[in-house]
C-alpha positions in Angstrom: 24.2 -77.6 -4.3 24.2 -75.0 -6.9 27.4 -73.2 -8.1 27.0 -70.6 -5.3 26.8 -73.2 -2.6 23.1 -73.1 -1.9 21.0 -76.3 -2.1 18.5 -76.7 -5.0 15.2 -75.4 -3.9 12.3 -77.8 -4.5 8.7 -76.6 -3.9 5.5 -78.5 -4.0 2.4 -76.3 -4.7 -0.7 -77.4 -2.7 -4.1 -76.0 -2.0 -6.5 -76.7 0.8 -8.7 -79.8 0.0 -6.9 -80.2 -3.3 -3.6 -81.6 -2.0 -2.8 -84.9 -3.7 -1.5 -86.9 -0.7 0.3 -89.5 -2.9 2.0 -86.8 -5.0 3.2 -85.0 -2.0 4.6 -88.2 -0.6 6.4 -89.1 -3.7 8.0 -85.6 -4.0 9.0 -85.8 -0.3 10.6 -89.2 -0.8 12.7 -88.1 -3.8 13.6 -84.6 -2.6 13.0 -84.5 1.1 16.1 -86.6 2.2 19.8 -86.0 2.1 20.8 -88.4 -0.7 24.2 -86.9 -1.6 25.8 -90.3 -1.0 23.9 -91.4 -4.1 25.2 -88.6 -6.3 22.3 -86.2 -5.8 22.7 -82.6 -4.8 21.4 -81.2 -1.5 17.8 -80.1 -1.7 15.8 -77.5 0.2 12.4 -79.2 0.1 9.2 -77.4 1.2 5.4 -77.1 0.6 4.0 -73.9 -0.8 0.4 -72.6 -0.7 -1.2 -69.3 -1.4 -2.4 -69.3 2.2 0.1 -71.1 4.5 -1.0 -72.9 7.6 -2.8 -76.1 8.4 -4.3 -77.5 5.2 -6.1 -80.8 4.4 -5.3 -83.2 1.7 -7.8 -84.7 -0.7 -8.3 -87.5 1.8 -8.8 -85.1 4.8 -5.4 -85.6 6.4 -4.1 -82.2 7.9 -0.6 -81.0 7.0 1.3 -77.9 7.9 2.4 -75.6 5.0 5.0 -73.1 6.0 5.7 -71.2 2.7 3.7 -68.8 0.6 3.9 -68.3 -3.2 7.0 -66.0 -2.8 9.1 -69.2 -2.4 8.4 -70.0 -6.1 10.5 -67.0 -7.0 13.6 -68.8 -5.8 12.7 -72.4 -6.6 14.7 -74.6 -9.0 12.1 -77.3 -9.2 8.4 -76.8 -8.8 5.9 -79.7 -8.5 2.1 -79.2 -9.0 0.3 -82.1 -7.3 -3.2 -83.4 -8.3 -5.8 -80.7 -8.6 -8.7 -82.8 -7.4 -11.6 -80.3 -7.9 -11.9 -79.0 -11.4 -14.4 -76.4 -10.5 -11.8 -74.8 -8.3 -10.0 -72.6 -10.8 -6.3 -71.7 -9.9 -6.1 -68.2 -8.7 -4.5 -65.4 -10.8 -1.8 -65.1 -8.1 -0.8 -68.8 -8.4 -0.8 -68.7 -12.2 1.3 -65.6 -12.3 3.8 -67.1 -9.8 4.1 -70.3 -11.9 4.5 -68.3 -15.2 7.2 -66.1 -13.6 9.1 -69.1 -12.3 8.9 -70.7 -15.7 10.2 -67.6 -17.4 13.1 -67.5 -14.9 14.1 -71.0 -15.9 12.6 -73.2 -13.1 11.8 -76.8 -14.0 8.1 -77.5 -13.5 6.6 -80.9 -13.0 2.9 -81.7 -12.9 1.6 -84.9 -11.2 -1.7 -86.3 -12.4 -4.3 -83.6 -12.8 -1.8 -81.0 -11.8 -1.5 -80.6 -15.6 -4.7 -78.5 -15.4 -2.9 -75.8 -13.5 -0.1 -75.7 -16.0 -2.5 -75.6 -18.9 -4.4 -72.7 -17.2 -1.1 -70.9 -16.9 -0.6 -71.3 -20.7 2.6 -73.3 -20.2 1.3 -76.4 -22.2 0.0 -74.6 -25.3 1.2 -76.4 -28.4 2.9 -79.1 -26.4 2.2 -82.8 -26.1 1.4 -83.7 -22.5 -0.2 -86.3 -20.3 -2.4 -86.5 -17.3 -4.5 -89.2 -15.6 -6.2 -91.1 -18.4 -9.6 -90.6 -16.7 -9.3 -86.8 -17.1 -7.4 -86.7 -20.4 -10.6 -85.9 -22.4 -11.5 -83.1 -20.0 -8.0 -81.5 -20.3 -8.2 -81.7 -24.1 -11.7 -80.2 -24.1 -10.8 -77.3 -21.8 -7.5 -76.5 -23.4 -7.8 -77.2 -27.2 -4.2 -75.8 -27.8 -2.8 -78.7 -25.7 -2.0 -82.1 -27.3 -3.1 -84.6 -24.7 -1.8 -88.2 -24.8 -3.4 -90.4 -22.2 -1.4 -93.6 -23.1 1.9 -92.6 -21.7 3.4 -92.4 -18.2 5.0 -89.0 -18.6 6.1 -86.5 -21.3 9.3 -84.5 -21.2 9.1 -81.1 -22.8 12.4 -80.0 -21.3 11.6 -77.3 -18.8 8.1 -78.7 -18.3 7.3 -82.4 -17.5 3.8 -83.8 -17.1 3.1 -87.1 -15.4 0.1 -89.4 -15.5 -1.9 -90.5 -12.5 -0.9 -91.8 -9.1 2.1 -94.2 -9.4 3.3 -92.5 -12.6 4.5 -89.8 -10.3 7.3 -92.2 -9.3 8.2 -92.8 -12.9 8.3 -89.1 -13.7 10.5 -88.1 -10.8 12.9 -91.0 -11.3 13.1 -89.9 -15.0 13.9 -86.3 -13.9 16.6 -87.6 -11.6 18.1 -89.7 -14.4 18.0 -86.9 -16.8 19.7 -84.4 -14.5 22.0 -86.4 -12.4 22.6 -89.6 -14.4 21.6 -93.3 -14.4 23.7 -94.3 -11.4 21.9 -91.8 -9.1 18.4 -92.8 -10.5 19.1 -96.5 -10.1 20.4 -96.0 -6.5 17.4 -94.0 -5.6 15.1 -96.6 -7.1 16.7 -99.3 -5.0 16.3 -97.1 -1.9 12.6 -96.7 -2.8 12.2 -100.4 -3.6 10.9 -99.7 -7.1 12.2 -100.5 -10.5 14.3 -97.7 -12.2 11.6 -97.8 -14.8 8.5 -99.8 -15.2 8.8 -102.8 -17.6 7.6 -102.7 -21.1 8.5 -101.3 -24.6 9.1 -97.7 -23.4 11.4 -95.5 -25.4 13.3 -94.7 -22.2 16.5 -95.6 -20.3 15.8 -98.6 -18.0 18.1 -100.5 -15.7 16.7 -104.1 -15.7 14.0 -104.6 -18.4 12.8 -108.0 -17.1 12.1 -109.5 -13.7 14.6 -111.7 -12.0 14.0 -115.4 -12.4 12.9 -117.2 -9.2 13.2 -120.7 -10.7 16.5 -122.3 -9.6 17.0 -124.3 -12.7 16.1 -121.5 -15.1 18.1 -119.1 -12.9 21.3 -121.1 -13.4 20.7 -121.1 -17.2 20.0 -117.4 -17.3 23.1 -116.6 -15.2 25.1 -118.5 -17.7 23.5 -116.6 -20.6 24.1 -113.3 -18.9 27.8 -114.1 -18.8 27.9 -115.1 -22.4 25.9 -112.4 -24.2 28.5 -112.2 -26.9 27.8 -115.8 -27.9 25.2 -117.0 -30.5 22.5 -117.9 -28.0 19.3 -119.5 -29.2 16.3 -121.0 -27.5 17.8 -124.4 -28.4 21.0 -123.5 -26.7 19.3 -122.5 -23.5 17.0 -125.5 -23.6 19.9 -127.9 -23.9 21.5 -126.4 -20.8 18.2 -126.8 -18.9 17.9 -130.4 -20.1 14.6 -129.6 -21.7 13.0 -129.6 -25.2 12.9 -126.1 -26.8 9.1 -126.1 -26.6 9.0 -127.1 -22.9 11.7 -124.6 -22.1 9.9 -121.7 -23.8 6.7 -122.6 -22.0 8.4 -122.8 -18.6 10.3 -119.6 -19.3 7.2 -117.7 -20.1 5.4 -119.0 -17.1 8.3 -118.2 -14.8 9.5 -114.8 -16.0 6.4 -113.5 -17.8 8.3 -112.9 -21.0 9.9 -114.8 -23.9 13.5 -116.0 -24.1 14.1 -113.7 -27.1 12.7 -110.6 -25.2 14.7 -111.5 -22.1 17.9 -111.9 -24.0 17.3 -108.6 -25.9 16.7 -106.8 -22.7 19.9 -108.1 -21.1 22.0 -107.2 -24.1 20.6 -103.7 -24.1 21.3 -103.4 -20.4 24.8 -104.6 -20.9 25.3 -102.1 -23.8 24.1 -99.3 -21.6 26.6 -100.2 -18.9 29.4 -100.3 -21.4 28.4 -97.0 -22.9 28.3 -95.4 -19.5 31.4 -96.9 -18.0 33.9 -97.5 -20.8 35.3 -95.7 -23.9 34.8 -98.8 -26.1 33.7 -98.1 -29.6 30.1 -98.9 -30.5 31.3 -101.6 -32.9 33.2 -103.3 -30.0 30.2 -103.0 -27.6 27.9 -104.5 -30.3 30.3 -107.5 -30.5 30.6 -107.9 -26.8 26.9 -107.9 -26.0 25.8 -110.1 -28.9 24.4 -107.7 -31.5 27.2 -108.5 -33.9 27.4 -105.2 -35.7 27.2 -101.6 -34.8 24.2 -101.2 -37.2 22.4 -104.0 -35.3 23.1 -102.3 -31.9 22.0 -98.9 -33.2 18.8 -100.2 -34.6 17.7 -102.0 -31.5 19.0 -99.3 -29.1 17.2 -96.5 -30.9 14.0 -98.5 -31.3 13.9 -99.5 -27.6 15.5 -96.5 -25.9 14.5 -93.7 -28.2 18.0 -92.4 -28.7 21.2 -93.6 -30.4 24.0 -95.3 -28.5 26.2 -92.3 -29.1 23.5 -90.0 -27.7 23.0 -92.2 -24.7 26.8 -92.1 -24.0 26.9 -88.3 -24.3 24.0 -88.0 -21.8 25.3 -90.3 -19.1 29.0 -90.2 -19.4 29.4 -86.4 -19.1 28.9 -86.2 -15.4 31.0 -89.2 -14.5 33.8 -88.0 -16.8 34.0 -84.8 -14.8 34.0 -86.7 -11.6 30.9 -84.8 -10.2 27.2 -84.9 -10.9 25.6 -81.8 -12.5 23.9 -79.6 -10.1 22.1 -77.1 -12.3 18.8 -78.1 -13.8 19.7 -77.0 -17.3 19.0 -80.1 -19.4 16.2 -78.3 -21.2 18.5 -75.6 -22.5 21.0 -75.9 -25.3 23.7 -78.2 -24.0 24.4 -81.7 -22.9 21.0 -83.3 -22.6 19.2 -81.2 -25.3 21.9 -82.0 -27.8 21.7 -85.7 -26.9 18.1 -86.0 -27.7 18.3 -84.2 -31.0 21.2 -86.4 -32.0 19.0 -89.4 -31.4 16.4 -88.0 -33.8 13.7 -87.5 -31.1 12.5 -84.1 -30.0 12.1 -83.4 -26.3 8.3 -83.2 -26.7 8.4 -86.7 -28.2 10.2 -88.4 -25.3 7.1 -90.5 -24.3 6.9 -93.5 -22.2 4.1 -96.0 -22.9 2.4 -97.9 -20.2 3.0 -101.7 -20.4 -0.6 -102.8 -19.9 -3.5 -100.5 -20.9 -3.7 -97.2 -19.2 -1.1 -95.9 -16.9 -1.8 -96.1 -13.1 
């Protein structure tokens, strides 16, 4: 709830025949349930349309929309789902309502081609944004003032977030939850949704488990040991000996089983362990670096900044603040001067540069 006791108002803007069914479903999954036991606030979730009533999704499924555009005037979070027909220009009334909500301070998220609506409202001018890769060229051509990047899952410009196509809507909203209410809430929600806290890869983003779990019993035992000895000097030879294999055979079996290399796996586990210590303890960066196997604070800072996009100190400031107070933040004010904004600038990365690359090719 907000400081005055009311729930955070979340509104999904839809239009007849243009409603992105998947985007609506993702928003409802994240904001439509009472998840206060996970550290999230209470949400007032609803669909908004210029003409309320029974509308149809892009796949023809009828849904009932109860709220008109006036709800946007009191919304804390506004989501624009996929705008499937590009010859259907957003109405002046919708664009004015979105601009007014933005000026008031609402957080606005576009899913897939919903970015076209935000661009038409002028909210993306001069900003780096994303949309479905298939329509990135069209967005750039129609709105030359917008910097379109089709190779990322989402872009955070603070008050405005743009997500890529389809499944990237999950990534975008989990990121928003993590940004506003912390890693623990985002990870708990991801487990509830049976999705990873963040998709695997080299993204400059906070992730909970950067590699898949090992399903091979022999390798699993070895990796369990490695996970408990991250501070040791662990090499491929060390792991191979424990698996009673040659280093070459071990590396080949490891890759076939986990889909990654021993080095990448170990780096991911060390970074995850460093994140946990930064969130949950007051240990100095130097001590954390020693405990998780980076050796020196400089080594930890280099890898952490390269892989997460922010420094260890900035990460701690972001995700320790709420737990130190004993409550999760309820106001969506990360884009304003304050805790989250300062964290990103400390890490040397502007909000408009917080990009997440897709692991393989174009984002879904």
